[in-house]
Structures are given as structure tokens and as C-alpha cells.
C-alpha positions as CSV (number, residue, x, y, z in Angstrom):
1,M,9.3,26.7,33.2
2,T,9.6,22.8,33.8
3,R,8.3,20.6,31.2
4,P,6.9,22.1,28.3
5,D,2.7,22.3,28.4
6,R,0.3,24.5,26.3
7,Q,-0.1,26.7,29.5
8,T,3.6,28.0,29.7
9,A,3.8,27.9,26.0
10,E,0.8,30.7,26.2
11,S,2.0,32.5,29.2
12,L,5.3,32.8,27.3
13,G,3.7,34.3,24.3
14,E,2.4,37.0,26.4
15,Q,5.7,37.6,27.8
16,L,7.5,37.8,24.5
17,S,4.9,40.2,22.8
18,G,6.2,43.2,24.8
19,L,9.8,42.8,24.0
20,D,11.9,43.5,20.8
21,L,13.8,40.7,19.0
22,P,16.9,40.4,21.1
23,G,14.9,40.6,24.3
24,R,12.8,37.8,23.1
25,L,15.3,35.5,22.0
26,Q,17.1,36.2,25.7
27,R,13.9,35.5,26.8
28,I,13.4,32.3,25.4
29,A,16.8,31.2,26.3
30,A,16.0,31.9,29.8
31,E,12.6,30.3,30.0
32,I,12.8,27.1,28.3
33,P,15.4,24.9,30.1
34,G,16.6,21.9,27.7
35,R,17.8,21.7,23.9
36,L,16.8,24.6,21.7
37,V,17.0,23.9,18.2
38,F,16.4,26.5,15.3
39,T,15.7,25.2,12.2
40,T,16.5,27.4,9.0
41,S,15.4,27.1,5.5
42,L,18.5,30.2,4.9
43,G,15.7,32.3,3.5
44,V,15.6,36.1,4.4
45,E,13.5,35.7,7.9
46,D,16.0,32.7,8.9
47,Q,18.9,34.9,8.0
48,A,17.6,37.7,10.2
49,L,16.9,35.2,12.9
50,T,20.6,33.7,12.5
51,H,21.9,37.1,12.9
52,A,20.2,38.0,15.8
53,L,21.0,34.7,17.5
54,A,24.7,35.2,17.2
55,M,24.5,38.7,18.1
56,A,23.0,37.7,21.4
57,G,25.8,35.1,21.8
58,L,23.1,32.2,21.6
59,A,24.2,30.8,18.1
60,K,27.3,28.7,19.7
61,G,25.7,26.2,22.2
62,R,22.8,27.8,24.1
63,V,20.6,27.4,20.2
64,E,21.5,24.5,18.0
65,I,21.3,25.6,14.3
66,A,20.2,23.1,11.6
67,T,18.9,22.8,8.5
68,L,17.0,20.2,6.3
69,D,19.4,19.5,3.2
70,T,16.4,17.9,1.3
71,G,18.8,17.1,-1.9
72,R,16.9,19.2,-4.2
73,L,18.0,22.9,-3.0
74,F,19.1,25.9,-5.3
75,A,22.9,26.3,-5.7
76,E,22.5,29.9,-4.2
77,T,21.1,28.4,-1.0
78,Y,24.2,26.1,-0.7
79,D,26.3,29.6,-1.5
80,T,24.2,31.3,1.4
81,W,24.6,28.4,3.8
82,A,28.4,28.8,3.2
83,E,28.5,32.5,3.5
84,T,26.6,32.5,6.8
85,E,28.6,29.7,8.4
86,S,31.7,31.9,7.4
87,A,30.3,35.5,8.3
88,Y,29.3,34.1,12.0
89,G,32.1,31.3,12.5
90,I,29.3,28.5,13.1
91,R,28.3,25.2,11.7
92,I,24.9,24.6,10.5
93,A,23.7,20.8,11.1
94,A,22.4,19.2,8.2
95,Y,19.8,16.5,8.3
96,A,19.2,14.7,5.1
97,P,16.4,12.3,3.8
98,E,17.1,8.6,4.5
99,R,18.6,6.8,1.7
100,A,16.6,4.5,1.2
101,A,13.4,6.4,1.1
102,A,15.0,8.8,-1.6
103,E,15.9,5.8,-3.9
104,D,12.5,4.2,-3.4
105,F,10.8,7.5,-4.2
106,V,12.7,8.2,-7.3
107,R,12.3,4.3,-8.4
108,S,8.5,4.3,-8.1
109,E,7.6,8.0,-9.3
110,G,10.3,9.4,-11.3
111,I,13.1,12.1,-10.5
112,N,10.2,14.9,-10.5
113,G,7.4,12.4,-9.8
114,F,6.2,14.9,-7.1
115,R,4.1,17.1,-9.7
116,R,2.3,14.2,-10.7
117,S,-0.1,14.3,-7.7
118,V,-0.8,16.3,-4.5
119,A,-0.3,13.1,-2.7
120,A,3.2,12.4,-4.5
121,R,4.3,15.8,-3.8
122,Q,3.5,15.4,0.0
123,A,4.9,12.1,0.0
124,C,8.5,13.8,-1.7
125,C,8.1,16.5,1.3
126,G,7.6,13.8,3.8
127,F,10.9,11.8,3.5
128,R,12.7,14.9,2.4
129,K,11.5,17.3,5.1
130,V,9.3,16.0,7.8
131,E,11.2,12.8,8.8
132,P,14.4,14.8,8.9
133,L,13.0,17.6,11.0
134,G,11.8,15.0,13.6
135,R,15.3,13.5,14.0
136,A,16.5,17.2,14.2
137,L,13.9,18.0,17.1
138,E,14.4,15.0,19.0
139,G,14.7,15.7,22.6
140,A,14.1,19.2,21.9
141,S,12.4,21.3,24.5
142,G,11.8,24.4,22.2
143,W,11.8,24.8,18.4
144,L,12.8,28.2,16.8
145,T,11.5,29.1,13.4
146,G,11.3,32.2,11.2
147,L,7.6,32.0,10.2
148,R,5.5,35.0,9.9
149,A,2.0,35.7,10.1
150,G,2.2,37.8,7.0
151,Q,3.7,34.8,4.8
152,S,0.4,33.2,3.4
153,A,-3.3,33.0,4.5
154,N,-2.1,29.6,6.2
155,R,-0.1,31.2,8.5
156,A,-2.1,34.4,9.5
157,E,-2.6,33.1,12.9
158,T,1.1,32.1,13.8
159,P,1.3,33.0,17.2
160,L,5.1,34.2,18.9
161,A,4.9,30.8,20.9
162,A,2.7,27.5,20.9
163,F,2.6,24.4,22.8
164,D,3.4,21.6,20.1
165,A,1.6,18.3,21.5
166,E,2.8,16.0,18.9
167,R,6.4,16.7,19.4
168,G,6.1,17.6,23.2
169,L,7.7,20.9,22.8
170,I,7.2,24.6,22.8
171,K,7.4,25.8,19.3
172,L,8.7,29.7,18.9
173,N,8.1,31.9,16.1
174,P,10.1,35.0,17.3
175,L,9.2,37.1,14.1
176,A,5.5,36.2,13.9
177,D,4.6,39.8,14.1
178,W,7.1,40.9,11.8
179,S,6.1,42.2,8.4
180,R,8.3,41.5,5.3
181,A,9.1,44.9,5.2
182,Q,10.9,44.9,8.5
183,V,12.7,41.9,7.9
184,D,13.9,43.2,4.8
185,S,15.3,46.5,6.6
186,F,16.9,44.6,9.4
187,V,18.8,42.2,7.0
188,R,20.0,45.5,5.1
189,D,20.6,47.8,7.8
190,N,22.9,44.9,9.5
191,F,24.4,43.4,6.6
192,V,23.0,40.1,7.0
193,P,24.1,37.9,4.1
194,Y,21.2,36.5,2.2
195,N,20.0,34.2,-0.9
196,V,21.0,36.1,-3.9
197,L,17.5,34.8,-5.3
198,H,15.5,36.9,-2.9
199,D,16.7,39.8,-5.6
200,Q,15.4,38.2,-8.5
201,G,11.8,37.7,-7.5
202,F,12.0,34.5,-5.1
203,P,10.6,36.0,-1.5
204,S,9.9,32.4,-0.9
205,I,12.8,29.7,-1.5
206,G,12.6,26.0,-1.2
207,C,13.8,23.2,-3.3
208,A,14.6,24.4,-6.8
209,P,12.2,22.1,-8.8
210,C,9.2,23.2,-7.0
211,T,9.8,27.1,-6.2
212,R,9.6,29.5,-9.1
213,A,9.6,33.6,-8.9
214,V,6.4,35.3,-7.9
215,K,4.2,37.3,-10.2
216,L,3.3,40.9,-9.7
217,G,0.8,41.3,-7.1
218,E,1.4,37.5,-6.3
219,P,1.6,36.5,-2.1
220,E,5.1,35.7,-0.9
221,R,4.3,32.0,-1.2
222,A,2.6,32.0,-4.5
223,G,5.8,30.7,-6.0
224,R,5.7,27.4,-4.1
225,W,4.5,24.4,-5.5
226,W,2.7,26.9,-8.0
227,W,0.7,24.2,-9.9
228,E,-1.3,23.0,-6.8
229,Q,-4.3,24.8,-5.5
230,E,-3.6,27.5,-2.8
231,E,-5.0,25.4,0.2
232,K,-2.7,22.4,-0.3
233,K,0.6,24.4,-0.4
234,E,2.3,23.4,2.9
235,C,4.8,20.7,2.9
236,G,3.8,19.5,6.7
237,L,6.7,21.1,8.7
238,H,4.3,24.1,9.8
239,V,0.6,23.4,9.1
240,G,-0.8,19.7,8.8
241,R,0.9,16.5,7.8
242,P,1.9,15.0,4.3
243,G,-1.2,13.3,3.2
244,A,-3.5,14.3,6.2
245,S,-6.2,16.0,4.1
246,V,-5.3,14.7,0.7
247,Q,-5.5,10.9,-0.4
248,P,-4.5,9.4,-3.7
249,G,-7.5,9.6,-6.0
250,Q,-8.8,12.6,-4.4
251,E,-6.2,15.4,-6.3
252,P,-7.7,18.1,-8.6
253,A,-5.9,16.3,-11.8
254,V,-7.7,18.9,-14.3
255,L,-5.7,21.7,-12.8
256,E,-2.6,19.6,-12.0
257,A,-2.7,18.3,-15.9
258,A,-2.9,21.9,-17.0
259,A,-0.2,23.3,-14.7
260,F,2.2,20.4,-16.5
261,E,1.8,22.9,-19.9
262,T,3.2,25.9,-18.1
263,I,5.9,24.4,-15.7
264,Q,8.5,25.0,-18.1
265,T,7.5,28.5,-19.0
266,E,7.1,29.3,-15.2
267,T,10.8,28.0,-14.4
268,N,12.4,29.9,-17.1
269,R,10.5,33.2,-17.0
270,Q,12.2,36.2,-16.1
271,P,11.2,37.8,-12.8
272,E,8.8,40.8,-12.8
273,F,10.1,42.7,-10.1
274,A,12.7,42.3,-7.5
275,R,13.5,42.8,-3.5
């Protein structure tokens, strides 16, 4: 491959479809020259991918592993971060929000002002996640993620490889066609360190104020920004951009006001099932 483009991404995706996970990672490393970045949220899919990269000898040098330290993560997530570095002898690069942006948002909206509207929440995701991601991927040729098609309706069409025209790189999702059961089995069978919140009803883990345990029968990502309508529940890293579809004054105020009444009870409730 030379310069990343749509055709080469599609060709690589076809090649990856017939390979196992180690084979996919080796093919990615061989076919994409230049900087490769894996952004991990330290969730179970990303932990599986970190383990696979380490076992393939790609976690030290060939693939840079980075995370977005939003400043609002669970304590358990930081524990997982430290345990992962220790287990694999690696360092996970941290990309944090710009200080001025964080201070301005809190001054304007309040410490938890992201619950006031969809636009405010997307603005918070914008400076805490999307802008740091841009810095993490600057100059990269390939971007690895732990996305799976089965995580949500928004991600149902997740490919193994796709050209990201906006960033000028190839986005790679080596677990796109894996089920949650496959991920869990892989983590269990390989003794991969994982976030203990997964055992407490949190299949998807983001920032602490914006994540709750899911209820029985809910989709995996139902606990993320649970006070919003389902179709708006992405932060802009993978699907759309914050503010792209929702502008101030367009939010479903009645639904969001009702959600305020349940925030405390949902946050404090006991999980109804564990992984």
C-alpha cells in the first residue's frame, strides 16, 4: 500500500475477512506503512485487542497504544489502565482535554452541565474526546479500534477496514465481526486483565457521570448517556461529529427533563445481572 485511499481500504478489508485475529493484526502491520495508532477505552474489546497486539509483538513500537483521559473516568478504569501496563510491560499514551476548554465549559455549563441538553453533552464529548483524538491520530496512516458491529444499531455496519476521508487514514476494526460472547471467551481463556465494572452490569464503560449499568434485556450501550434518545447516543469519535445533527434549541427537552428525575436512582441502582 502507498497513500491510504478508499480502494486500498476495501481491498484490505477483503483480505482481513478470512484471517484470525493474529493474522489480521500481522496483515495490517505489513500492509499499512507509517504510523499505526490503537485508541483504547480500556473496555473489554480493547483489552482483548491489546492482548492480541502484545502477543503478536506489535504493542511495543509498531503500533502506538493511546487512550483519551477525559478526566471523568471511573476509578476502576484507571486501575485497569495500570494493571494493563504492568501485565504487558507497555505504556499507554494519554491524551487529555485542553485545559482552557475544560475550564470554559464548567464555568459556562456547570460541572455536570452535559445533562442539560444533547448539544451541551456533545460539546463536552467534543473537547474531552474528539479534539484529543485528533491529536492522537495526527500523522497516522492507520487507526485501530475495538469496535464491533453488534455493539449497537449505530455500529451495525462496522467494516473490518474503511477509508476515513476526513482524517486521511484507514480505520481498522479487527473485531468488527466478533460477538460479545467471543470477546468474553477470549478474555477469559487468555487471562486478560479487564475492568471489574463489566462484572457489575456495565457492558460498555465511558465517563463515570455518563454511564450506568444496563437493565435486563437492554442493548450493550444502553447505559451510555441513558437520558437521551437512542439515535443521538454517540460521542462523535466513530459515528458523526458532536453538534452535527443537533443544534441548540432542537433537543427533546421534555424527554430530557423527565430523565433528570431518574438520574440519581439509575446511578445508584444495583445491576440486575453481571457478565
